[in-house]
N, C-alpha and C positions, 0 to 999 in steps of 0.2 A: 489487208488484214481480214481474215475470216472469222465469223462468230460460230461458236458451237451451236448445234441444233438445240431447241428447247421445246417445251410444251407448256402452253398457257393454262392448262386445266389440270396440272399435277403440281403438288408441293405447294398449295396455295396458302399465303400467309392468312392468319385469322383476321377477319374485318368486323367481328362482333362489337369491338369497342370504337374503331374508327375505320373509315374507308382507306383502302391502300392504293397508292399510285406507284407503279414501278416502271422506269423507263426501259424499253426493250432496245430501242435504236434512236440515235440522235444525230441529225445531220443539219447543216445549215438549212434553215427554212422548214425543216420537217422533224417532228418528233412522233415516235410510236410508242404507246404505253399501254400496259395492262392495268385495268382499274378492277378491284375486287371490293364490292359492296355487300353489306349484309344488314338490310333494313334502313340504311341511311337515305335521307332525302335532303333537298335543298330548302332551307327556310324561305317561306314565302317572300319575306321582305329582303332577301339577299340573293336575287337571281344572278346568274353569271352573264357577263357580256363581254366577249372576247375580241380583240382586234384581228384575230385570225380565224380561218376556216377550221372546222372540225368535223370528222366522220367517225361515227361510233358503230360498233357491231356487238351485239349480245352473243356471247358464246355459250352462256350457261346461266340458269336462273331466270328472272323476269324483271322488267322495269317498265316505268312510264316516264317519258320526258315531255315537258311543255316548252314549245318554241314559239315565241311570239303569240302567246295566248292560246296555241293549239296543242292538246295533249295527244301523244302517240303511245300505244302499248307496244313494247318490244319483248319478243321471245327468242329463244336460241335461233340464230340464222338471220334475224332481223337487224337492219341497219339503218342509220339516219344521218343525213347531213345537216350541220348546223353552220349557217353562214356567218361570216365575220360581222360583228355588230348585232346579232340577234340576241335578244334577251331570252334566256332559257334556264330551266331548273329541271332537276330530277324530282318527280312528284311520288315515286314508289320504287323501292327495290325488295326483292324477296326476303322474308324474314326466316323462312324455313330452310334455306340453303343460300350459299354465296351466289351472288350475281357476278359473273366474269365478263368484262368489257375489253374490247380491242379498240382503242382511240388513236386515230390519227390526226395529228395537228399540222395543218398545211399553212405555211407563211408565218410561222411563229418566229418572233424574233428573241423572246427570252422566255424560259419556263415560268409558268404560273401556277400550274397544278390546281386550276380553278374550274374544271369542267369544260 
């Protein structure tokens, strides 16, 4: 089965009220998703800790992500690997325009949409 071509930067859903997670492709052990953020951050007392690896790429906007206590600023084209078991949280996403991410979940056994 072939998939039609798509564009991750057009036809964006509004993320002003809530962050949006859209699966692009799902295969056993791998999920690729588009995330659209607009000012959302992870609460300090609710960091993510996943049982699988995740690689994220910022396509538009800006973000900061803290992984195991170290914060990294991300601009369009910047990417970050988050290893399984690493406590992490989003500390900033652009409020003036959407931040568009491409996230690849590696070794995921069940979808959890939790960063």
